[in-house]
C-alpha positions, 0 to 999 in steps of 0.5 A, spaced: 506 513 550 499 510 550 497 505 546 493 510 543 499 514 541 503 509 538 497 506 533 497 511 529 505 511 528 504 502 527 498 504 521 502 509 518 509 505 518 505 499 515 501 502 511 508 507 508 510 499 507 504 496 503 505 503 498 512 501 496 510 494 495 506 497 491 510 502 487 514 497 487 511 491 484 506 496 479 514 497 476 515 490 475 519 488 481 517 481 482 520 480 489 515 486 490 509 483 488 509 476 491 511 479 498 505 484 497 500 478 495 502 473 501 502 479 506 494 480 502 493 473 503 494 474 510 490 480 512 483 481 509 485 490 511 492 490 507 488 487 502 483 492 503 488 498 504 492 495 497 486 496 493 485 503 496 492 505 494 491 502 487 485 506 486 489 512 488 494 511 483 489 510 478 486 517 479 493 520 479 495 516 473 488 520 470 489 526 472 497 526 469 494 525 462 489 531 463 494 536 466 
């Protein structure tokens, strides 16, 4: 497998982990929130992705209220 083929799977893995941390943190898991904060402090790309996940969740929550 080439590096180009491996990269999307790695991207998906860390993004899946980030979404999981976001959901846990949003539901009061202080350990998940702390882990996410440390991760975002070390990696601007992770912070950007977190903001995107947060915006997506906000949109979904907003659409649930209008359904």
